[in-house]
C-alpha positions in Angstrom: -7.3 21.5 -35.3 -10.9 20.5 -34.1 -11.2 19.1 -30.6 -12.8 15.8 -30.2 -15.8 17.7 -28.6 -16.3 19.7 -31.6 -16.3 16.5 -33.8 -18.9 15.0 -31.8 -21.0 18.0 -32.2 -20.5 18.0 -35.8 -21.7 14.4 -36.2 -24.7 15.1 -34.0 -25.6 17.9 -36.2 -25.1 16.0 -39.3 -27.5 13.5 -37.6 -30.1 16.4 -36.9 -30.0 17.4 -40.7 -30.6 14.0 -41.8 -33.6 13.6 -40.0 -34.8 17.0 -40.8 -34.4 16.2 -44.4 -32.3 19.0 -44.9 -31.0 18.5 -48.6 -27.7 19.7 -48.6 -26.3 17.1 -46.2 -27.1 14.3 -48.5 -24.3 15.6 -50.8 -22.0 15.3 -47.8 -23.4 11.6 -47.1 -23.2 10.4 -50.6 -19.6 11.7 -51.3 -18.2 10.4 -48.1 -20.0 7.1 -47.3 -19.4 4.8 -50.2 -22.7 2.8 -49.3 -24.6 5.9 -50.1 -22.8 6.7 -53.5 -25.2 5.5 -56.0 -28.3 7.1 -54.3 -30.0 10.3 -55.2 -30.8 12.9 -52.5 -34.3 11.8 -51.7 -33.1 8.3 -51.5 -30.1 9.0 -49.1 -32.5 11.1 -46.7 -35.0 8.1 -46.7 -32.2 5.5 -45.6 -31.7 4.6 -41.9 -28.9 7.1 -40.5 -27.5 6.6 -36.9 -25.1 8.7 -35.0 -22.3 6.0 -35.8 -22.9 6.8 -39.4 -22.6 10.4 -38.8 -19.5 10.0 -36.8 -18.1 7.7 -39.6 -18.8 10.3 -42.0 -17.0 13.1 -39.8 -14.2 10.7 -39.5 -13.9 10.2 -43.2 -13.9 13.8 -44.1 -10.9 14.2 -41.8 -9.0 11.4 -43.4 -9.7 8.4 -41.1 -11.5 5.1 -42.0 -13.9 5.4 -38.9 -14.6 7.1 -35.7 -12.1 5.1 -33.5 -9.2 5.7 -35.7 -10.2 9.3 -35.7 -10.1 9.3 -31.7 -6.7 7.3 -31.8 -5.3 9.8 -34.5 -6.5 13.0 -33.5 -3.6 13.8 -31.0 -1.0 13.0 -33.8 -3.1 15.0 -36.0 -3.0 17.9 -33.6 0.6 17.6 -32.9 1.6 18.3 -36.7 -1.2 20.8 -37.5 1.3 23.6 -37.5 3.7 21.9 -39.9 1.2 20.3 -42.5 -0.2 23.0 -44.8 -3.8 22.9 -45.6 -6.1 24.4 -48.5 -9.6 24.1 -49.0 -10.6 22.7 -52.2 -13.5 23.7 -54.0 -15.2 20.4 -55.9 -18.2 22.0 -57.5 -20.3 24.8 -58.4 -24.1 25.2 -58.7 -25.6 28.1 -60.6 -28.4 29.7 -58.7 -31.5 30.3 -61.1 -34.3 32.6 -60.5 -37.7 31.6 -61.6 -41.3 32.3 -61.1 -42.7 28.8 -60.9 -40.6 25.8 -59.5 -42.9 23.0 -60.8 -43.0 24.7 -64.3 -39.0 25.3 -64.5 -38.2 21.9 -63.4 -40.7 20.6 -66.2 -39.0 22.8 -68.7 -35.4 21.5 -67.6 -36.2 17.7 -67.6 -38.6 17.8 -70.5 -36.8 20.2 -72.7 -33.1 20.1 -71.7 -32.6 16.3 -70.7 -32.1 17.2 -67.0 -33.5 15.0 -64.2 -35.1 16.2 -61.1 -33.0 15.9 -58.0 -35.4 17.4 -55.3 -37.9 20.2 -54.7 -38.3 21.6 -51.2 -41.3 23.3 -49.6 -45.0 23.0 -50.0 -45.5 24.7 -52.3 -42.2 24.0 -53.6 -39.9 27.2 -53.6 -36.6 25.7 -54.1 -35.2 22.9 -56.3 -32.5 21.4 -58.1 -32.0 19.6 -61.5 -29.1 17.7 -62.7 -27.6 16.6 -65.9 -24.4 14.6 -66.0 -21.8 16.6 -63.7 -23.8 19.8 -63.8 -26.2 20.8 -61.3 -28.6 24.0 -61.4 -30.4 25.2 -58.4 -33.9 26.7 -58.8 -35.0 29.4 -56.4 -38.7 31.0 -56.8 -38.8 34.6 -56.7 -42.1 36.8 -56.9 -40.7 39.1 -59.6 -37.5 39.4 -62.1 -34.3 40.1 -60.2 -32.7 41.8 -63.2 -34.5 44.0 -65.9 -35.2 41.9 -68.9 -34.2 44.3 -71.6 -30.7 44.8 -69.9 -30.0 41.3 -69.8 -30.9 40.6 -73.4 -29.0 43.6 -74.4 -25.8 42.6 -72.6 -26.5 38.8 -72.9 -26.0 38.5 -69.1 -25.8 34.9 -68.4 -27.7 32.9 -65.6 -25.3 30.0 -66.1 -22.5 28.5 -68.5 -22.4 24.7 -69.0 -19.5 23.2 -71.0 -19.2 19.9 -73.0 -15.6 18.3 -74.1 -15.9 18.0 -77.8 -17.0 19.9 -81.0 -19.1 16.9 -81.8 -21.0 16.9 -78.4 -21.9 20.7 -78.7 -23.3 20.1 -82.2 -25.4 17.2 -80.9 -26.5 18.9 -77.8 -27.8 21.8 -80.1 -29.6 19.2 -82.4 -31.1 17.6 -79.3 -32.5 20.8 -78.0 -33.7 22.1 -81.4 -35.7 18.8 -81.7 -37.1 19.3 -78.5 -38.5 22.5 -79.5 -36.1 24.6 -77.3 -36.3 28.6 -77.7 -32.8 29.7 -78.6 -31.7 33.2 -77.8 -28.5 32.7 -80.0 -28.2 29.6 -82.3 -24.8 27.4 -82.6 -22.1 29.7 -83.5 -18.4 29.7 -83.8 -16.8 32.4 -81.8 -13.5 34.2 -82.6 -12.0 32.8 -79.4 -12.2 29.3 -80.8 -15.2 28.1 -79.1 -18.7 27.1 -80.4 -21.7 27.8 -78.3 -25.2 28.6 -78.3 -27.8 30.3 -75.7 -31.2 29.1 -74.5 -33.6 31.2 -72.9 -35.8 29.3 -70.2 -39.4 30.0 -69.2 -38.4 33.1 -67.2 -36.2 34.7 -69.8 -32.8 33.3 -68.0 -30.1 32.8 -70.5 -28.3 29.6 -70.4 -24.9 29.3 -72.4 -23.9 25.8 -73.7 -20.4 25.9 -75.0 -17.5 23.5 -76.4 -14.4 23.5 -78.6 -14.8 24.7 -82.3 -12.7 21.8 -83.4 
């Protein structure tokens, strides 16, 4: 179990990350502190954020309502550490897509695929994130392709796979993209394993699979 001193250090680190506009910490703050829940990453990082806020976040991450409750409950928490099983829970996944031009790629995802821009980072930008509903895709700028284009196309090596819940939604999504002039590597198709899917090719040739149930 962490010591109180280590928890203090965690809070100070979170505070420093917020001051440095370190984008990954915005997701922690938004998920851990309800008053930030409706904000985008840039909005979270633009808010006033004090050490007491960081301490509250650390407390909530460890199952306590506030910092004082954590300090009071930590000894009990430590006493039962050997009897309470713990297991990390993965609560999200974000594909990393390699692109040549962050701005052009962001424009493609927002203008053609209906995503919204979460953030870009760097001057000029070399990293960014786009989001649509529960799906987030990270965009990383590279100077040259990291995979052979002919091999990618021949083997259908996907950069990301995104899913919808119903057959009606996958058809509607395909028609939405078709109307937007999206280039398809594979049009909407029923697969033998009971899915319907299509594949979009982005500006850099990355293959993005969109799938849903066949019925």
